[in-house]
Biopython code that builds the backbone (N, CA, C, O; Angstrom):
import numpy as np
from Bio.PDB.StructureBuilder import StructureBuilder

atoms = [
    (1, "UNK", "N", (126.143, 49.402, 122.641)),
    (1, "UNK", "CA", (126.159, 48.123, 123.317)),
    (1, "UNK", "C", (124.895, 47.348, 122.945)),
    (1, "UNK", "O", (123.818, 47.939, 122.869)),
    (2, "UNK", "N", (125.002, 46.084, 122.720)),
    (2, "UNK", "CA", (123.839, 45.282, 122.383)),
    (2, "UNK", "C", (122.828, 45.260, 123.520)),
    (2, "UNK", "O", (123.204, 45.186, 124.690)),
    (3, "UNK", "N", (121.558, 45.322, 123.180)),
    (3, "UNK", "CA", (120.517, 45.257, 124.188)),
    (3, "UNK", "C", (120.109, 46.594, 124.757)),
    (3, "UNK", "O", (119.063, 46.687, 125.401)),
    (4, "UNK", "N", (120.906, 47.651, 124.542)),
    (4, "UNK", "CA", (120.563, 48.981, 125.034)),
    (4, "UNK", "C", (119.798, 49.719, 123.957)),
    (4, "UNK", "O", (120.105, 49.585, 122.772)),
    (5, "UNK", "N", (118.785, 50.514, 124.366)),
    (5, "UNK", "CA", (118.053, 51.282, 123.347)),
    (5, "UNK", "C", (118.942, 52.354, 122.729)),
    (5, "UNK", "O", (119.775, 52.945, 123.415)),
    (6, "UNK", "N", (118.767, 52.604, 121.436)),
    (6, "UNK", "CA", (119.569, 53.600, 120.731)),
    (6, "UNK", "C", (119.051, 54.990, 121.052)),
    (6, "UNK", "O", (117.851, 55.188, 121.243)),
    (7, "UNK", "N", (119.962, 55.949, 121.109)),
    (7, "UNK", "CA", (119.579, 57.335, 121.345)),
    (7, "UNK", "C", (118.973, 57.907, 120.070)),
    (7, "UNK", "O", (119.410, 57.575, 118.968)),
    (8, "UNK", "N", (117.968, 58.765, 120.218)),
    (8, "UNK", "CA", (117.430, 59.423, 119.024)),
    (8, "UNK", "C", (118.465, 60.340, 118.387)),
    (8, "UNK", "O", (119.372, 60.829, 119.060)),
    (9, "UNK", "N", (118.326, 60.567, 117.100)),
    (9, "UNK", "CA", (119.272, 61.384, 116.353)),
    (9, "UNK", "C", (119.373, 62.791, 116.930)),
    (9, "UNK", "O", (120.475, 63.328, 117.037)),
    (10, "UNK", "N", (118.249, 63.401, 117.304)),
    (10, "UNK", "CA", (118.266, 64.769, 117.831)),
    (10, "UNK", "C", (119.059, 64.841, 119.138)),
    (10, "UNK", "O", (119.743, 65.834, 119.385)),
    (11, "UNK", "N", (118.979, 63.818, 119.966)),
    (11, "UNK", "CA", (119.760, 63.811, 121.212)),
    (11, "UNK", "C", (121.253, 63.729, 120.906)),
    (11, "UNK", "O", (122.056, 64.422, 121.532)),
    (12, "UNK", "N", (121.624, 62.888, 119.949)),
    (12, "UNK", "CA", (123.030, 62.774, 119.559)),
    (12, "UNK", "C", (123.563, 64.102, 119.028)),
    (12, "UNK", "O", (124.684, 64.500, 119.346)),
    (13, "UNK", "N", (122.755, 64.784, 118.219)),
    (13, "UNK", "CA", (123.173, 66.084, 117.684)),
    (13, "UNK", "C", (123.310, 67.095, 118.814)),
    (13, "UNK", "O", (124.259, 67.880, 118.828)),
    (14, "UNK", "N", (122.374, 67.088, 119.764)),
    (14, "UNK", "CA", (122.445, 67.992, 120.916)),
    (14, "UNK", "C", (123.680, 67.751, 121.762)),
    (14, "UNK", "O", (124.331, 68.701, 122.196)),
    (15, "UNK", "N", (124.008, 66.489, 122.000)),
    (15, "UNK", "CA", (125.213, 66.166, 122.766)),
    (15, "UNK", "C", (126.463, 66.617, 122.013)),
    (15, "UNK", "O", (127.407, 67.117, 122.625)),
    (16, "UNK", "N", (126.477, 66.446, 120.706)),
    (16, "UNK", "CA", (127.614, 66.849, 119.888)),
    (16, "UNK", "C", (127.864, 68.350, 120.032)),
    (16, "UNK", "O", (128.984, 68.774, 120.316)),
    (17, "UNK", "N", (126.813, 69.150, 119.835)),
    (17, "UNK", "CA", (126.983, 70.591, 119.954)),
    (17, "UNK", "C", (127.247, 71.014, 121.398)),
    (17, "UNK", "O", (127.937, 72.006, 121.633)),
    (18, "UNK", "N", (126.715, 70.283, 122.351)),
    (18, "UNK", "CA", (127.008, 70.564, 123.762)),
    (18, "UNK", "C", (128.484, 70.405, 124.072)),
    (18, "UNK", "O", (129.052, 71.211, 124.810)),
    (19, "UNK", "N", (129.117, 69.369, 123.516)),
    (19, "UNK", "CA", (130.557, 69.168, 123.722)),
    (19, "UNK", "C", (131.364, 70.294, 123.079)),
    (19, "UNK", "O", (132.356, 70.756, 123.643)),
    (20, "UNK", "N", (130.938, 70.727, 121.905)),
    (20, "UNK", "CA", (131.646, 71.824, 121.229)),
    (20, "UNK", "C", (131.523, 73.109, 122.038)),
    (20, "UNK", "O", (132.514, 73.810, 122.242)),
    (21, "UNK", "N", (130.314, 73.423, 122.500)),
    (21, "UNK", "CA", (130.102, 74.654, 123.277)),
    (21, "UNK", "C", (130.880, 74.601, 124.582)),
    (21, "UNK", "O", (131.463, 75.606, 124.987)),
    (22, "UNK", "N", (130.903, 73.454, 125.248)),
    (22, "UNK", "CA", (131.664, 73.319, 126.494)),
    (22, "UNK", "C", (133.151, 73.553, 126.244)),
    (22, "UNK", "O", (133.828, 74.175, 127.062)),
    (23, "UNK", "N", (133.662, 73.057, 125.115)),
    (23, "UNK", "CA", (135.065, 73.263, 124.778)),
    (23, "UNK", "C", (135.392, 74.719, 124.509)),
    (23, "UNK", "O", (136.476, 75.189, 124.854)),
    (24, "UNK", "N", (134.466, 75.433, 123.899)),
    (24, "UNK", "CA", (134.688, 76.852, 123.614)),
    (24, "UNK", "C", (134.664, 77.671, 124.900)),
    (24, "UNK", "O", (135.446, 78.610, 125.049)),
    (25, "UNK", "N", (133.785, 77.328, 125.819)),
    (25, "UNK", "CA", (133.640, 78.081, 127.073)),
    (25, "UNK", "C", (134.666, 77.700, 128.141)),
    (25, "UNK", "O", (134.811, 78.412, 129.135)),
    (26, "UNK", "N", (135.362, 76.615, 127.954)),
    (26, "UNK", "CA", (136.281, 76.102, 128.964)),
    (26, "UNK", "C", (137.430, 77.072, 129.217)),
    (26, "UNK", "O", (137.969, 77.682, 128.293)),
    (27, "UNK", "N", (137.791, 77.198, 130.498)),
    (27, "UNK", "CA", (138.906, 78.063, 130.896)),
    (27, "UNK", "C", (140.213, 77.349, 130.583)),
    (27, "UNK", "O", (140.514, 76.312, 131.174)),
    (28, "UNK", "N", (140.987, 77.896, 129.659)),
    (28, "UNK", "CA", (142.230, 77.248, 129.249)),
    (28, "UNK", "C", (143.426, 77.730, 130.066)),
    (28, "UNK", "O", (144.557, 77.317, 129.807)),
    (29, "UNK", "N", (143.191, 78.592, 131.044)),
    (29, "UNK", "CA", (144.306, 79.045, 131.871)),
    (29, "UNK", "C", (144.776, 77.936, 132.812)),
    (29, "UNK", "O", (145.896, 77.986, 133.320)),
    (30, "UNK", "N", (143.933, 76.947, 133.043)),
    (30, "UNK", "CA", (144.318, 75.805, 133.867)),
    (30, "UNK", "C", (144.799, 74.685, 132.957)),
    (30, "UNK", "O", (144.159, 74.369, 131.954)),
    (31, "UNK", "N", (145.901, 74.103, 133.303)),
    (31, "UNK", "CA", (146.446, 73.000, 132.522)),
    (31, "UNK", "C", (146.264, 71.725, 133.322)),
    (31, "UNK", "O", (146.883, 71.553, 134.372)),
    (32, "UNK", "N", (145.416, 70.831, 132.833)),
    (32, "UNK", "CA", (145.170, 69.563, 133.522)),
    (32, "UNK", "C", (145.683, 68.421, 132.665)),
    (32, "UNK", "O", (145.543, 68.421, 131.442)),
    (33, "UNK", "N", (146.269, 67.467, 133.326)),
    (33, "UNK", "CA", (146.756, 66.276, 132.630)),
    (33, "UNK", "C", (146.358, 65.044, 133.425)),
    (33, "UNK", "O", (146.486, 65.007, 134.649)),
    (34, "UNK", "N", (145.875, 64.046, 132.714)),
    (34, "UNK", "CA", (145.528, 62.781, 133.359)),
    (34, "UNK", "C", (146.796, 61.960, 133.471)),
    (34, "UNK", "O", (147.451, 61.657, 132.474)),
    (35, "UNK", "N", (147.133, 61.605, 134.709)),
    (35, "UNK", "CA", (148.354, 60.858, 134.977)),
    (35, "UNK", "C", (148.092, 59.357, 134.928)),
    (35, "UNK", "O", (148.880, 58.589, 134.376)),
    (36, "UNK", "N", (146.970, 58.959, 135.517)),
    (36, "UNK", "CA", (146.676, 57.533, 135.608)),
    (36, "UNK", "C", (145.173, 57.330, 135.537)),
    (36, "UNK", "O", (144.413, 58.092, 136.135)),
    (37, "UNK", "N", (144.748, 56.322, 134.820)),
    (37, "UNK", "CA", (143.338, 55.986, 134.723)),
    (37, "UNK", "C", (143.205, 54.480, 134.927)),
    (37, "UNK", "O", (143.820, 53.691, 134.210)),
    (38, "UNK", "N", (142.407, 54.093, 135.901)),
    (38, "UNK", "CA", (142.267, 52.674, 136.235)),
    (38, "UNK", "C", (140.794, 52.285, 136.157)),
    (38, "UNK", "O", (139.939, 52.942, 136.751)),
    (39, "UNK", "N", (140.506, 51.219, 135.424)),
    (39, "UNK", "CA", (139.141, 50.731, 135.284)),
    (39, "UNK", "C", (139.085, 49.303, 135.813)),
    (39, "UNK", "O", (139.952, 48.476, 135.531)),
    (40, "UNK", "N", (138.041, 49.044, 136.586)),
    (40, "UNK", "CA", (137.893, 47.706, 137.155)),
    (40, "UNK", "C", (136.438, 47.278, 137.023)),
    (40, "UNK", "O", (135.529, 48.078, 137.244)),
    (41, "UNK", "N", (136.219, 46.029, 136.668)),
    (41, "UNK", "CA", (134.874, 45.496, 136.520)),
    (41, "UNK", "C", (134.795, 44.162, 137.237)),
    (41, "UNK", "O", (135.672, 43.309, 137.099)),
    (42, "UNK", "N", (133.730, 43.998, 138.004)),
    (42, "UNK", "CA", (133.557, 42.776, 138.780)),
    (42, "UNK", "C", (132.134, 42.264, 138.576)),
    (42, "UNK", "O", (131.182, 43.041, 138.643)),
    (43, "UNK", "N", (131.983, 40.963, 138.327)),
    (43, "UNK", "CA", (130.669, 40.367, 138.127)),
    (43, "UNK", "C", (130.305, 39.549, 139.356)),
    (43, "UNK", "O", (131.066, 38.700, 139.820)),
    (44, "UNK", "N", (129.093, 39.842, 139.871)),
    (44, "UNK", "CA", (128.554, 39.079, 141.002)),
    (44, "UNK", "C", (127.175, 38.576, 140.605)),
    (44, "UNK", "O", (126.186, 39.298, 140.730)),
    (45, "UNK", "N", (127.111, 37.371, 140.138)),
    (45, "UNK", "CA", (125.844, 36.818, 139.676)),
    (45, "UNK", "C", (125.352, 37.579, 138.460)),
    (45, "UNK", "O", (126.018, 37.605, 137.425)),
    (46, "UNK", "N", (124.183, 38.201, 138.585)),
    (46, "UNK", "CA", (123.632, 38.963, 137.469)),
    (46, "UNK", "C", (123.939, 40.458, 137.587)),
    (46, "UNK", "O", (123.401, 41.258, 136.821)),
    (47, "UNK", "N", (124.796, 40.843, 138.537)),
    (47, "UNK", "CA", (125.140, 42.242, 138.768)),
    (47, "UNK", "C", (126.575, 42.499, 138.340)),
    (47, "UNK", "O", (127.468, 41.694, 138.609)),
    (48, "UNK", "N", (126.792, 43.633, 137.667)),
    (48, "UNK", "CA", (128.135, 44.042, 137.259)),
    (48, "UNK", "C", (128.485, 45.319, 138.007)),
    (48, "UNK", "O", (127.731, 46.292, 137.974)),
    (49, "UNK", "N", (129.624, 45.315, 138.677)),
    (49, "UNK", "CA", (130.099, 46.486, 139.419)),
    (49, "UNK", "C", (131.298, 47.050, 138.670)),
    (49, "UNK", "O", (132.278, 46.346, 138.428)),
    (50, "UNK", "N", (131.211, 48.344, 138.299)),
    (50, "UNK", "CA", (132.308, 49.002, 137.592)),
    (50, "UNK", "C", (132.852, 50.135, 138.440)),
    (50, "UNK", "O", (132.098, 50.870, 139.077)),
    (51, "UNK", "N", (134.164, 50.267, 138.442)),
    (51, "UNK", "CA", (134.835, 51.333, 139.191)),
    (51, "UNK", "C", (135.874, 51.979, 138.275)),
    (51, "UNK", "O", (136.661, 51.287, 137.629)),
    (52, "UNK", "N", (135.867, 53.304, 138.229)),
    (52, "UNK", "CA", (136.834, 54.050, 137.432)),
    (52, "UNK", "C", (137.514, 55.064, 138.332)),
    (52, "UNK", "O", (136.851, 55.833, 139.029)),
    (53, "UNK", "N", (138.829, 55.062, 138.315)),
    (53, "UNK", "CA", (139.600, 56.019, 139.109)),
    (53, "UNK", "C", (140.517, 56.789, 138.163)),
    (53, "UNK", "O", (141.246, 56.192, 137.371)),
    (54, "UNK", "N", (140.475, 58.131, 138.252)),
    (54, "UNK", "CA", (141.295, 58.984, 137.399)),
    (54, "UNK", "C", (142.130, 59.891, 138.288)),
    (54, "UNK", "O", (141.596, 60.551, 139.180)),
    (55, "UNK", "N", (143.419, 59.928, 138.054)),
    (55, "UNK", "CA", (144.315, 60.837, 138.764)),
    (55, "UNK", "C", (144.762, 61.919, 137.801)),
    (55, "UNK", "O", (145.202, 61.629, 136.689)),
    (56, "UNK", "N", (144.647, 63.176, 138.236)),
    (56, "UNK", "CA", (144.985, 64.309, 137.382)),
    (56, "UNK", "C", (146.014, 65.186, 138.055)),
    (56, "UNK", "O", (146.161, 65.173, 139.277)),
    (57, "UNK", "N", (146.722, 65.945, 137.245)),
    (57, "UNK", "CA", (147.622, 67.005, 137.728)),
    (57, "UNK", "C", (147.102, 68.296, 137.161)),
    (57, "UNK", "O", (146.838, 68.395, 135.963)),
    (58, "UNK", "N", (146.951, 69.293, 138.018)),
    (58, "UNK", "CA", (146.499, 70.614, 137.588)),
    (58, "UNK", "C", (147.576, 71.626, 137.912)),
    (58, "UNK", "O", (147.986, 71.748, 139.066)),
    (59, "UNK", "N", (148.043, 72.358, 136.903)),
    (59, "UNK", "CA", (149.086, 73.371, 137.077)),
    (59, "UNK", "C", (148.407, 74.722, 136.978)),
    (59, "UNK", "O", (147.756, 75.020, 135.977)),
    (60, "UNK", "N", (148.553, 75.541, 138.006)),
    (60, "UNK", "CA", (147.941, 76.875, 138.032)),
    (60, "UNK", "C", (149.029, 77.939, 137.958)),
    (60, "UNK", "O", (150.074, 77.832, 138.599)),
    (61, "UNK", "N", (148.757, 78.964, 137.165)),
    (61, "UNK", "CA", (149.664, 80.104, 137.099)),
    (61, "UNK", "C", (149.283, 81.088, 138.201)),
    (61, "UNK", "O", (148.174, 81.623, 138.206)),
    (62, "UNK", "N", (150.189, 81.321, 139.121)),
    (62, "UNK", "CA", (149.896, 82.224, 140.250)),
    (62, "UNK", "C", (150.797, 83.431, 140.198)),
    (62, "UNK", "O", (150.707, 84.307, 141.059)),
]
sb = StructureBuilder()
sb.init_structure("model")
sb.init_model(0)
sb.init_chain("A")
sb.init_seg("    ")
for serial, (resi, resn, name, xyz) in enumerate(atoms, 1):
    if name == "N":
        sb.init_residue(resn, " ", resi, " ")
    sb.init_atom(name, np.array(xyz, "f"), 0.0, 1.0, " ", f" {name:<3s}", serial, name[0])
structure = sb.get_structure()
């Protein structure tokens, strides 16, 4: 985004490997699906209010 400071390269690399490690460690016995995702943004003067709502379905094997 314009005006925001850029992340250092080492931080980007760390986040990249963090996502990979999280994916490897994640429990795949749970099946989650995003059903609905709603994003809303409202401007009030110089303030921006953002709201994100995510609805998921989780299927568990019992």
